[in-house]
MIDOTOR-847681 format. One line per 3 residues: number of its first residue (from 1); their letters; for each residue x, y, z of N, C-alpha, C, O. Coordinates in steps of 0.02 Angstrom, whole numbers, plus 50000, padded with zeros to 5 digits. Atoms other than C-alpha are relative to their C-alpha. Example, Ala and Ser with C-alpha at 12.3 -4.5 7.8 and 13.67 -1.06 7.14 Angstrom:
1> AS> 50045:49941:50000:50615:49775:50390:50045:50060:50000:50097:50059:50033  49958:49941:49997:50684:49947:50357:49961:50055:50037:49986:50110:50045
***
This chain:
1> RLV> 49933:49981:49980:48289:51804:46696:50003:50017:50074:50051:49999:50108  50003:49983:49930:48241:51872:46866:49993:49937:50043:50023:49933:50097  50009:50062:49963:48187:51699:46923:50066:49963:50004:50082:49933:50055
4> RQV> 49935:50033:49999:48358:51631:46872:50047:50032:50050:50083:49996:50085  49956:49966:49953:48450:51762:46974:49980:49983:50073:50024:49971:50115  50024:50016:49933:48343:51730:47128:50019:49928:50018:50041:49914:50074
7> FRS> 49985:50070:49987:48367:51543:47110:50075:49990:50013:50093:49953:50059  49927:50006:49989:48559:51561:47093:50020:50028:50068:50060:49997:50103  49981:49971:49936:48572:51675:47243:49975:49957:50059:50009:49951:50110
10> NRR> 50027:50043:49947:48461:51560:47347:50043:49937:50006:50055:49914:50062  49958:50059:49998:48569:51411:47299:50067:50015:50033:50091:49975:50073  49937:49981:49968:48729:51503:47349:49991:50009:50075:50033:49987:50114
13> FSS> 50013:49989:49929:48652:51555:47515:49991:49933:50037:50019:49924:50091  50012:50063:49966:48592:51380:47557:50063:49958:50004:50074:49925:50055  49938:50039:49997:48759:51298:47512:50049:50030:50050:50082:49993:50087
16> SFS> 49954:49969:49952:48859:51425:47613:49974:49991:50072:50013:49983:50118  50028:50010:49934:48739:51408:47760:50012:49929:50024:50030:49918:50082  49991:50070:49979:48750:51217:47762:50073:49986:50015:50088:49949:50062
19> STR> 49929:50012:49986:48941:51218:47751:50020:50034:50066:50060:50006:50103  49984:49966:49938:48950:51346:47894:49971:49961:50060:50004:49953:50111  50031:50039:49947:48828:51243:47999:50038:49936:50013:50048:49916:50071
22> QRF> 49963:50063:49992:48925:51083:47967:50068:50014:50034:50089:49976:50078  49937:49982:49970:49090:51169:48010:49991:50016:50074:50032:49996:50115  50014:49983:49931:49014:51239:48171:49985:49937:50041:50009:49930:50098
25> TND> 50017:50062:49965:48943:51069:48219:50062:49959:50013:50071:49934:50068  49939:50039:49992:49108:50980:48189:50047:50032:50051:50075:49997:50093  49956:49965:49953:49206:51113:48284:49974:49994:50072:50013:49983:50118
28> SQN> 50027:50004:49933:49087:51110:48432:50005:49929:50028:50017:49919:50087  49993:50069:49977:49088:50920:48440:50072:49985:50019:50084:49952:50070  49930:50010:49984:49278:50918:48436:50019:50036:50064:50057:50009:50105
31> AIQ> 49985:49963:49939:49286:51051:48571:49971:49965:50061:50003:49959:50113  50031:50035:49943:49165:50956:48682:50038:49936:50014:50051:49920:50072  49964:50062:49990:49256:50792:48654:50068:50012:50032:50089:49975:50076
34> SFI> 49935:49988:49971:49425:50868:48692:49995:50028:50071:50038:50015:50113  50009:49973:49932:49357:50961:48844:49981:49946:50049:50008:49943:50105  50024:50052:49955:49268:50811:48919:50042:49936:49994:50057:49905:50045
37> GGP> 49966:50064:50011:49364:50665:48842:50066:49993:50036:50079:49940:50064  49934:50005:49968:49537:50704:48909:49996:49990:50075:50023:49941:50101  50005:50010:49928:49494:50729:49092:49962:49937:50020:49979:49904:50069
40> LLA> 50039:50060:49985:49366:50588:49087:50044:49938:49993:50042:49893:50034  49955:50056:50011:49495:50469:49017:50052:49997:50056:50070:49942:50079  49951:49999:49945:49620:50524:49150:49968:49976:50065:50000:49939:50103
43> IIA> 50034:50023:49939:49491:50496:49289:49990:49925:49998:50000:49891:50049  50010:50073:50006:49451:50322:49224:50066:49963:50010:50067:49912:50044  49935:50033:49993:49636:50277:49212:50024:50002:50072:50050:49953:50097
46> IGG> 49979:49994:49930:49673:50341:49387:49957:49954:50044:49984:49921:50089  50044:50044:49961:49521:50250:49458:50017:49926:49991:50017:49888:50039  49980:50070:50012:49572:50087:49375:50066:49983:50032:50074:49928:50060
49> GYY> 49936:50011:49968:49750:50105:49437:49993:49994:50076:50025:49952:50107  50012:50003:49928:49688:50138:49614:49968:49934:50020:49986:49905:50071  50033:50064:49985:49576:49983:49608:50051:49943:49999:50051:49901:50044
52> VYE> 49949:50052:50004:49721:49873:49552:50048:50004:50060:50066:49953:50089  49955:49991:49943:49834:49948:49687:49969:49974:50064:50001:49938:50102  50033:50022:49939:49706:49917:49826:49991:49924:50001:49998:49893:50053
55> TMK> 50008:50072:50004:49672:49740:49766:50065:49964:50014:50067:49916:50053  49935:50031:49989:49856:49696:49762:50024:50011:50072:50055:49967:50101  49981:49986:49931:49884:49780:49931:49963:49952:50047:49993:49927:50095
58> ERR> 50039:50046:49958:49745:49674:50006:50029:49929:49995:50033:49894:50045  49972:50067:50008:49821:49515:49933:50068:49994:50034:50084:49941:50062  49936:50002:49967:49994:49560:49999:49993:49995:50075:50035:49964:50109
61> NRV> 50010:49999:49928:49925:49587:50173:49966:49938:50027:49959:49931:50088  50033:50061:49977:49836:49420:50180:50050:49954:50036:50109:49953:50020  49959:50047:49962:49900:49292:50301:49998:49932:49966:49945:49908:49948
64> FIE> 49997:50067:50028:49959:49127:50230:50016:49952:50056:50064:49961:50094  49990:50052:49949:49945:48975:50342:50008:49934:49964:49973:49920:49916  49988:50065:50031:50012:48805:50298:49937:49958:50002:49899:49962:50051
67> PEN> 50063:50038:50004:49873:48684:50245:49987:49956:50061:49929:49947:50080  50012:50044:49943:49899:48567:50392:49983:50038:50064:49957:50009:50111  50015:49959:49940:49881:48711:50518:49938:50044:49992:49922:50082:50037
70> RKK> 50058:49957:50013:49727:48792:50442:49940:49978:50042:49929:49919:50054  50063:50014:49966:49566:48806:50540:49947:49987:49948:49951:50012:49892  50053:50019:50047:49410:48736:50460:49937:50039:50015:49912:50041:50071
73> IVI> 50062:49962:49995:49259:48846:50428:49946:49962:49961:49956:49945:49903  50057:50031:50034:49092:48765:50388:49945:50052:49994:49925:50083:50044  50053:49952:50014:48961:48876:50307:49937:49960:49984:49935:49921:49937
76> LGS> 50064:50033:50012:48782:48814:50319:49955:50047:49962:49936:50100:49987  50044:49959:50041:48675:48884:50178:50037:50031:49942:50095:50048:49946  49971:49970:50061:48704:48951:50003:49959:50060:49977:49954:50073:49918
79> GWA> 50039:49940:50017:48596:49107:50012:50044:50062:50002:50104:50059:49993  49965:49936:50001:48643:49291:50026:50058:50001:50050:50113:50020:50033  49948:49996:49948:48739:49276:50190:50056:49950:49987:50114:49968:49994
82> GVN> 49950:50051:50013:48828:49114:50145:50047:50019:49943:50107:50010:49949  49959:49980:50058:48888:49178:49976:50042:50060:50018:50100:50064:49996  49962:49941:49980:48942:49344:50053:50060:49980:50043:50115:50006:50033
85> VLQ> 49944:50024:49959:49047:49254:50185:50051:49965:49956:50111:49975:49964  49956:50038:50044:49119:49140:50051:50043:50046:49957:50102:50033:49947  49962:49955:50042:49171:49286:49941:50049:50044:50038:50098:50067:50009
88> NIN> 49958:49955:49962:49250:49387:50082:50049:49964:50047:50081:49997:50088  49957:50037:49954:49347:49249:50169:50070:49994:49970:50078:49995:49909  49932:50009:50024:49535:49228:50157:50012:49926:49989:50019:49888:50038
91> PEA> 49993:50071:50013:49557:49060:50071:50069:49972:50016:50079:49911:50019  49933:50024:49984:49742:49053:50115:50009:49990:50075:50061:49966:50097  49995:50008:49928:49705:49053:50301:49952:49948:50028:49959:49927:50086
94> FDV> 50051:50047:49975:49557:48933:50314:49984:49947:49948:49991:49958:49888  50031:50050:50042:49489:48771:50244:49925:50013:50004:49897:50016:50058  50070:49979:50001:49313:48812:50189:49958:49943:49972:49974:49912:49922
97> VMV> 50049:50050:50022:49166:48691:50174:49932:50034:50001:49913:50067:50050  50068:49974:50003:48993:48744:50117:49951:49942:49996:49959:49897:49955  50051:50052:49998:48842:48635:50158:49933:50033:49990:49914:50079:50026
100> SPN> 50065:49972:50014:48672:48672:50084:49957:49949:49964:49983:49912:49921  50043:50046:50038:48521:48571:50025:49987:50025:49929:49966:49986:49886  50007:49972:50068:48513:48688:49874:50068:50010:49971:50112:50039:50002
103> NYF> 49935:49992:50031:48656:48681:49753:50002:50062:49956:50040:50065:49907  50003:49939:50039:48615:48854:49686:49989:50060:50045:49968:50054:50103  50014:49936:49967:48604:49037:49736:49946:50034:49959:49954:50044:49899
106> LFT> 50057:49969:50035:48438:49120:49692:50001:50075:50015:49999:50096:50073  50002:49927:49993:48439:49307:49660:49927:50021:50004:49895:50035:49953  50072:49991:49989:48267:49339:49736:49971:50066:49977:49912:50067:49959
109> PLL> 50032:49939:50024:48242:49523:49687:49977:49997:49927:49931:50033:49908  50021:50006:50070:48229:49470:49505:49950:49943:49988:49934:49928:49931  50047:50056:50007:48109:49326:49539:49935:50021:49965:49912:49983:49923
112> PSA> 50060:49981:50037:47953:49423:49483:50011:50010:49925:49967:49996:49885  49985:49992:50071:48038:49464:49318:50004:49934:49964:49986:49928:49905  49996:50066:50030:48070:49281:49287:49931:49969:49994:49917:49932:49947
115> VVG> 50067:50029:50001:47891:49235:49328:49960:50026:49940:49924:49988:49908  50039:49972:50055:47818:49354:49198:50034:49993:49932:50006:50012:49881  49967:50013:50064:47946:49308:49066:50048:50053:49976:50074:50048:49921
118> TLQ> 49952:49949:50020:48054:49464:49062:50071:49973:49999:50110:49990:49954  49935:50032:49996:48206:49363:49114:49992:49924:49998:49940:49897:50017  50000:50073:49996:48249:49181:49092:50019:49980:50072:50054:50016:50106
121> SSS> 49985:50022:49931:48259:49081:49253:50074:49988:50009:50100:49993:50064  49928:50011:49994:48441:49041:49214:50038:50065:50014:50096:50063:50034  49968:49935:49988:48479:49228:49230:50002:50017:50074:50043:50057:50095
124> IIQ> 50004:49982:49929:48434:49233:49415:50025:49944:50046:50023:49951:50107  49975:50056:49960:48505:49066:49472:50073:49988:49982:50090:49982:49923  49930:50015:50010:48692:49036:49494:50018:49937:50039:49998:49931:50098
127> PAR> 49980:50059:49961:48765:48867:49543:50047:50019:50057:50091:50061:50050  49958:49985:49941:48844:48869:49716:50072:49979:49988:50118:50010:50014  49932:50023:50014:48994:48774:49651:50039:50052:49959:50100:50056:49963
130> KFC> 49967:49947:50038:49030:48920:49534:50031:50051:50047:50087:50075:50034  49971:49954:49951:49056:49034:49685:50061:49968:50033:50109:50003:50049  49943:50034:49969:49171:48903:49760:50061:50001:49955:50117:50006:49979
133> KQI> 49944:50001:50047:49278:48898:49602:50028:50069:49988:50086:50076:49967  49976:49932:50013:49291:49088:49590:50052:50023:50050:50088:50072:50037  49951:49980:49950:49397:49098:49747:50067:49973:49979:50076:49912:49970
136> ENA> 49934:50020:50025:49578:49096:49693:50038:49959:50051:50035:49972:50111  49955:50041:49960:49698:48964:49760:49965:49969:50060:49997:49959:50112  50036:50029:49944:49564:48889:49870:49969:49934:49980:49948:49924:49923
139> KVQ> 50034:50063:50011:49497:48716:49887:49938:50001:50044:49937:49972:50099  50063:49997:49963:49320:48753:49944:49960:49938:49981:49950:49924:49922  50041:50059:50012:49217:48597:49964:49927:50018:50007:49908:50058:50050
142> FYE> 50072:49988:49997:49031:48597:49932:49965:49933:50007:49978:49887:49969  50041:50059:49989:48910:48467:49999:49926:50019:49991:49901:50064:50024  50072:49989:50007:48730:48462:49938:49965:49954:50050:49948:49897:50035
145> AAC> 50029:50039:49945:48655:48404:50101:49967:50048:50049:49979:50108:50048  50033:49960:49948:48547:48463:50245:50030:49983:50067:50041:49925:50083  49973:50010:49933:48618:48488:50419:49942:49982:50046:49894:50020:50052
148> KDI> 50054:50024:49956:48511:48388:50541:50015:50011:50074:49969:50018:50114  49983:49993:49929:48607:48408:50704:50067:50035:50007:50113:50024:49967  49937:49966:49985:48742:48520:50776:50020:49982:50071:49982:49993:50118
151> NFS> 49973:50016:49934:48849:48459:50920:50052:50054:50016:50109:50050:49992  49956:49944:49986:48926:48618:50990:50059:49981:50045:50113:50010:50040  49947:50019:49954:49028:48532:51125:50057:49963:49964:50115:49974:49979
154> EKK> 49949:50036:50038:49119:48416:51003:50018:50034:49934:50064:50013:49899  49989:49962:50062:49112:48543:50859:49993:49954:49939:50039:49948:49898  50017:50043:50057:49030:48423:50736:49929:50013:49978:49886:50031:50018
157> ISC> 50067:49995:50027:48880:48432:50622:49983:49934:49966:50026:49902:49936  50025:50060:50034:48775:48286:50559:49958:50023:49941:49914:50065:49948  50033:49980:50061:48715:48301:50381:49967:49939:49966:49990:49883:49974
160> TDE> 50035:50052:50037:48594:48202:50273:49993:50023:49928:49973:50080:49915  50006:49985:50071:48598:48196:50084:49927:49991:49980:49900:49936:49983  50071:50002:50019:48422:48240:50025:49990:50012:49926:49935:50029:49905
163> SGI> 50006:49988:50072:48458:48257:49840:49968:49939:49968:49958:49887:50000  50031:50055:50036:48379:48147:49709:50047:49942:49989:50025:49885:49980  49951:50053:50010:48540:48049:49687:50035:49988:50067:50074:50029:50090
166> VGE> 49972:50016:49934:48587:47965:49850:50044:49939:49993:50026:49889:49962  49953:50056:50002:48737:47853:49870:49990:49953:50059:49937:49953:50091  50004:50047:49944:48775:47719:49998:49996:50035:50067:49958:50016:50111
169> NDT> 50000:49961:49937:48811:47844:50136:49960:50063:49990:49984:50111:49960  50039:49939:50007:48670:47968:50143:50005:50044:50062:49979:50100:50061  49986:49958:49941:48721:48030:50317:50075:50002:50013:50110:49953:50002
172> FEL> 49929:49992:49985:48891:48097:50366:50009:50055:50052:49963:50094:50064  49983:49949:49951:48976:48205:50496:50059:50041:49976:50104:50016:49943  49944:49955:50015:49090:48354:50475:50021:50035:50064:49979:50056:50104
175> DYD> 49976:49962:49942:49200:48432:50607:50017:50071:49976:50028:50083:49917  49988:49930:50017:49232:48619:50613:50037:50034:50058:50034:50012:50115  49972:49955:49949:49330:48753:50704:49955:50061:50009:49945:50085:50064
178> YLV> 50047:49945:50000:49211:48893:50656:49939:49980:49960:49946:49949:49907  50062:50017:50034:49029:48874:50606:49963:50064:49984:49951:50106:50027  50038:49943:50023:48934:49002:50504:49930:49976:49984:49920:49935:49939
181> LAI> 50070:50019:50011:48745:48984:50514:49969:50052:49954:49951:50107:49975  50028:49955:50050:48679:49064:50354:49942:49965:49966:49936:49964:49905  50054:50041:50027:48523:48958:50334:49938:50040:49981:49891:50011:49953
184> GSQ> 50057:49959:50019:48402:49102:50311:49942:49991:50048:49950:49966:50103  50060:50005:49958:48226:49108:50378:49939:49987:49957:49942:49996:49896  50063:50010:50035:48049:49064:50330:49958:50062:50009:49953:50088:50065
187> PNT> 50043:49942:49992:47932:49209:50294:49939:49984:50042:49912:49928:50038  50058:50009:49958:47791:49231:50418:49952:50058:49988:49969:50116:49999  50049:49947:50014:47635:49326:50369:49955:50014:50059:49913:50058:50056
190> FNT> 50040:49991:49939:47559:49312:50544:49925:49996:49984:49885:50033:50012  50069:50014:50020:47398:49247:50463:49963:50062:49972:49902:50068:49976  50030:49942:50031:47370:49413:50375:49972:49979:49933:50008:49950:49892
193> KG> 50031:50020:50062:47248:49387:50233:50017:50050:49945:50028:50109:49958  49989:49955:50057:47277:49456:50060:50059:49985:49964:50074:50018:49915
***
């Protein structure tokens, strides 16, 4: 009989303790969510609204030039500098041409991860034409060719198609008003061993 009384009182205590703990946990979670959730949601909404406002303000302030009066910009290279210029240029004010022997952009900081198999190689390579298509209302032309000669006095460049698929004309010339040299550089180890 004594064992039964102890068992009943222990069962009552454990059930009342678990219901109190559950009620406290639910109340504290609701308090934390209401304390953090409301202001956090307001900050996110205000930040998103500000981003949309600034983006639209930038688009309104852009200069539109008729297509026949636009200056022509030629970007040599599809690396970091070339893609950065391409993404930050006003496509409504210039005709843009990109010339590069590589038809892709390689994200070099992730190259070691691709070598050891952590990432697929397709994760670190983006086609250069994709960047050209992402610019709204722009007709960016891309040529997979290497620039062999620059004539600064006549503002012309001579290019040669060095891809695996070569047509009848493997050399051509392009004129420009502005030339962006974003061809990169070759690493030099200065004959340091190791």
